[in-house]
N, C-alpha and C positions, 0 to 999 in steps of 0.2 A: 632870043624869043622866039623868033620865025622858025628856026629848026627844031625847038621844042615841040611847037605846033603841029607843024607838019609831021614828022616822024612818029607823034603818037596821037594823031588825030582818031585812031580808032579806039581807043583805051575810053571807059568809062571813070570819070571823075568823082570821089567820095567826098560827100560832106564831112563836115565837122561832126556830126552829130552820128553817123555810121561811121568815121574812123574811132570816134571815142566809145561806142558800143562794140566795136572789136575789140578794141584795147581792153575794155574791161571783160569780154568772155573770155580772151586768152589768160587774161590775168587770174581770174577766178577759176578757171579751170583749171591752170598747172599750180596753182597755190591756194587750194583749200581750206587748210588749218596750218597753222603755222606758230610756234613756239620762237618769241624773241624778245631778249632783255634788251634794257637801255636803262636812260635815266630821263624821268619827267621834266618837261619845260613848258610853261606858258599853259599850265594850268588852268581852265576855265569852268566854273558851275554856275551855270545859268538858273534862274528859278523854275523853269523845265524838268529839273533834276539830272539832266543827260550832264558828260562829262567829255570834254573837247579838251585834248593838249596835243604837244610834240613829243616823240620818243626819239632821242638820240645819242650817239656815242660822240666821239672825238672827230669824226670823221664825217657825218651825214646824220640826217634826223629826217622823220616821217610824221604825218599828220594822223593824227588816233581819234575816235569817237567811242564811248563806252554810252550807251545808253540805261537809262533809270531801271528799268526791267532785270538789268545784268550787274549796275554797280551796286543795286542794293544788297549782292552777297559780298562785298568785300570785304573779310576782317579788319580791315584798318583804312585810316584816312588819308590817301596818300595827298603828297605836297609837291612842290618842285625842289629837284633836287633828288627825289627818291629814286633809288634803283630799282626796278620792279622786272617781274617776269610776265611777260602777256602770251594768252593763249587766243588767236585772231584770226580774221579772212581779211586776204586782200582784197579792196575793192577799189573799182576807179569812179570817182566823181565826175561824171559826164559834165553837166551843166559848167562844172568850173574847169572841168580839164586836170582834177588833181587824183592822186594816187594815194588812198589813206587805208590805214587799219581800223578794221570793224571789231572791236573788242570782244571777247564773251568772258575772259576770265582775268584776275588781275590776283598776282601775289608778289609779296617783296621778294627779292633776289635773292635773301638768303632764309627766306621762309621753310625752302623746301626739304633742309637739312634739320632745320627746329623741329619741323612736322614727324619727320623719320625720328628724331630723337622722343618727342613726345609720343608716338606711336608705340615705339620700344617700351618707354615708361609705364606707358599706360597697361601696355599687356602683363610688364610683369610685376606690378602691382595688382592689377586683377587675378591671374594665376594664385598671387599669395594669400588674397580672397580679401584685401582691403577695402574692395568694392562692394563684399555683400552685405544685405541688407539685415542678415542677421546681428552685425554687429553695431548697427546705425541706433543712435539712441532717440528718443523721443522729446521734442519739445514741448518744454512747459506751457500750460493753456495762459497762465498770466503771468509772464516773468515780471519780476521788479525790479531786477538789475539786471543790465545787457551793458557788455562792452563790446565796443568797436574798434577793431583793428581796421586802420586805412588812413592816408594822406589827411593832414587836418586842414587841405585845404583843396578846393577842386568841386566839384557838382555831387560826386558821389556822397560827403559827407552831409552837406548842405540836404539832399534830397532825403537823405534817411531822419537826418533831427526833424525837418517839416512835417515827415509822415508820421512819427512818433508823436510830437507835438499835435498832428492834428487828428490821430485815431486814440491815443491815450497818454495824455501828458502827464500822468504819474508814474512813468515808467522812470527808473532812475539809470541815464546814460553816462558810462564811462568812456572818453575818447582815449584810446592807446594809439597816438599817431605813430606812423610806420613809414617808411620808403614803400613804396609800392612799382616801382621801375628801376631798372637799373642794376650795378654790379651787387651792391650792397642791399638789395631790396629783398632778398629770401632770407638772408640770416637775420635782418629787420623783422620781418614778420615772425619769422620764428622764435625768436628771443621774446619779442610782446606776446604771441600766442601761450607760450610757456610760462611766463609770468603771470599772464590772466587766469589759468588753467590752475597752476598750483597755488593763487590765491583760495580760493573754494567760495570765494564772494559774490560770483558771477551765477545768475541762472543760465544764461546763454551766452555765446559769443559770436557775434559777425564778424567773418572774414572778408573784405571785398575792398572794389574801386572801379573805376569808370571802365568804360571800353576802351579798345586800343587794338594794335596790329598781333601777330601771335609774338614778337620780338617785344613788346609793350608787357603782354601779359606772362612773359616767359618766367618771374621770378612766383608765381603761383602753380607752376609747373616742377618747383624743386622736389626732389626725393627727401629729403629729411625734413621739409614742412609736410609733406604727404604723412609720414608716418608719425609727425607730432600729431597731427590733426587725429588720425586713428587711435591712439593711445591717450587722449586727452578724455579728461572725467565727464566735462562741461561739454553739454551738446553744441554743435558748432553749426553755422548757417553760412553756406561758401555764397558770396553775392557779387561775382567779378564778371567784368562788362556787361552786353546786351546779351539779349536772352537766344542769339546764333552762337556766342561766346561759351567754349568749354576750354574748362584746365583741368589739371590731374585734381588740384584742392576742390573741384566741383563734385568729382566722384567719387571721393575719400568721406567728404564732409556728411553728417547725418543728414543734411537737408541741403539742396540745391536751389536757390531764389535767381529768379529768372533776371532780375537787375536789383542792384541796391535799394530802392524803391520797396520791391518787392519782400526784400527779406525784411524789411521794418516793419512793412506790412502782415508778415506770417508770426511775428515777435509781439506785436501790441494788437491786442485786442479792441474792435470797434466800440468806442464809447458810446456812442447813438446805439447802437446795436444793443450793448449793456443796459443801457439807460431805459429801452423799450423792454428788456427783460426786467429790471427793477419795477419797471411800472406793472408788468404783468402780474411779478410776484406781489407786489403789494394790491393789487386786484384779488388776486386770489387768497390773499391775506385778510383783506377787507370781505369777502363773503366767506371764509371759515370763521371770520369772528363774530360777523353777524349771525350765520347757524350757530354758532356756539352760545352767543347771547339769547336769539329765540329758545335755543332748548332749556338752557338756566331759565329764563322768564317762566315757560311753562312750566318746569319743578315748583320753582316758585310758586306760582298760581295755585300747582297741587298742595302744596306744604300749605298756604294760605287758608284751603279751602278746610283743609284736616285742624286746623288751630280752632279752639272754640275758645269761647268767654271765658275768663278764671271763674266767674260767678257760676258757671252749668257745672265746672270742674269741681269747685266748692260743693255744690249742692248733690251730686252724684258723690263724692268722697263721703260727706254726711248720713247720707242715706246707709253707704255700707258701714259706716261706723256703728251707726243706730242698730244696723245686724248683728254686728259684731258684738256690740255691748250685750245686746237681747241672749245672742248664744251662749255668752261669756258666763250671763247672770245664771242663765238654766244649765249650763254645765258645773256652776258653784254649787248650785241649789242640790242637785243631782247627786254631786261628790259629797255633800255634808250628810245628805240622807244617810249615804252608803257608809260613811264613817259612823253615823250613829247607832244604825243596825251592829256592827262591826263591834263597836264599843259595849253596847248592850250584851252582845252575846258574851264577849271577854270578862263581863263584870260578874253573868253568872256562871261561866264556869271557874272562877275563882272564888268565888264562895262556894260551889260546890266542892273544890280541891283548894282549900285552906292549906298551906302551908309551914303553918307556926309547929304543928307538931315533927314536921320532917327536919324542920331547923333545929330544934331540942335534940333530936334524936342526934343528927350530924355533929351539933355542938359536945354532945358528950365523946361521940367517937374521936373527934379532934382533941381533947384534952388526953386521951388516953393514949394517943399515936405522941403526941408532943413528950410526953414522960418517957414513953417506951426510946424515943429518939434520943432523949437526953443523956439518959443511962448509955446506951449502945455508944455516943461522943465519947463520953467520959470514959469509959473501957478500951474505945479504940485509941486515944489520945495517952492514955496509960501505957499501953503497948509500943505504941511508936515510940514513947520516950526512952522506954528498956533499950528498943532495938538500936536507936540512934547510939546510945550511951555505950553500948558493945561495939559498934562499928568505929566510932570515935577511939576506944581502945584498941582496934585492928591496924587503923589508919597510923595511929601516933607511934605504933612499934614499926613501921614501916618508912617513917617520915625522916625526909634529911637532915631536919632540924633538931629532931630529937638526935640523928647521930651526931650533928655538931656540937651540943650540950654537953658531949661525951666526949670534946676535945679533938675531934675533927675540922678537917678545913676543905672549902671547893676552890681552887683555882680554876678562870677564865680568862679566855685571850679573844677579844675581839667578840665578846659575848657569848663563846661558845666554850664548853668546858673542857679542860687540858687532862689527858688521859696518860699522854706521854710526853717523856722530855725530848722526843724528836719533833714535837708540835710546837717547841718554842725555840728560837735563838738568842744569842747570846744582846744583851742592851734593848731587847723588846720590852714595852712595858705589858704589865697583866695585872690581874685584882685577884683577890682572895677572900672568902666569905667564909666567917665565922660565927658565932654563937649571936654575939651582940653587934655586928656590924660589918663594913668590908675594906680591907687594907688594900691601898695600890703600892705596887713593886715594879722595880726593873729588874730583869735576869742578868744577875754577873756572871754565874756559871753554871754547868748542869753536871751531871754525876751520876752515871747509873750505879742501880742498887744491884 
């Protein structure tokens, strides 16, 4: 001790604070930013919102601190035993003489590969047009039937049901339970989505779950599920995770909701707003009804003023009737006078032109014409009788009946006259007309003349 003091008596000793300050400067200058992977242990989350934990591997560990303004951007909720990758600065906390990491960013140790796969699929589907707004369907204004595809347990389904009951409890909800995390979750989601869309029963479909890490939400980044959402006929709302979480399902869906509760609010009209609208409509209807009643009352008053007492109408019609009666009497009297004058004139003309003489002359002429007509008729009838007799004689000369009376006959087959033996065959039936009747016979044989 004596030798140490003597030999170094000229050197200036550092205080502990000075030493720690130099160590801090050297560390922070040589290691400004680093990426480090390890396992979380001893994670503490006090009420201040800051995170304190140790990052370790199988040989060593280091203390870490991640303050509230930084950890709010972490896409998952870390726990002891999680493998993570940290972007941090090396700091030296002088009061305790501890070296620690001030963490600026945190992701799961496998998240980098998943993020790259996510970006590749996102770019591919975007290039194919699956994200285009032109293909997105509009949500119904007041859907009556909504299908919810999610886990039947957990905060997400509970929050959505509460939101629907609070805003519009008349909406019919159908819960289609599905896995939302794990190896079979994507196929389970796809099956339930296809089933709901094919039924044609629902006005809209909610596809969602609560928040989590990229690995937790990975089933919603499935390509087959994305294409099923794109080809679905039913409007689909994606409600996956928190507001900062994005999945492929969010980009393909017709509408992306920031949270499951937001999805329920999108598809449920606010009943209080509807009640206010109904009250407003009721008020407007009351005003219109009042105006209509006022118009009808005014029209009724106008008609009442036009209505007169029946006695007044009867008196007025009686006056009109008396006037018409007087006019009728005058017209009848005038017509009778005119007819009387005409009758007198006709009588005088008849007396002047007495038809008795003309009637006698016409009567004599008629008797003479009758006598002449009778004579002409008798002469004409006699001539016609002689002419008819001569025609009968001529007709009798050429009549076939006259020929039959001289011993001839007429042969017929099927009502046709037989003129040649070639017209009949052996065994055929035929008829023979003679003067006083018909003979039915059968052809035995024919012989040419």
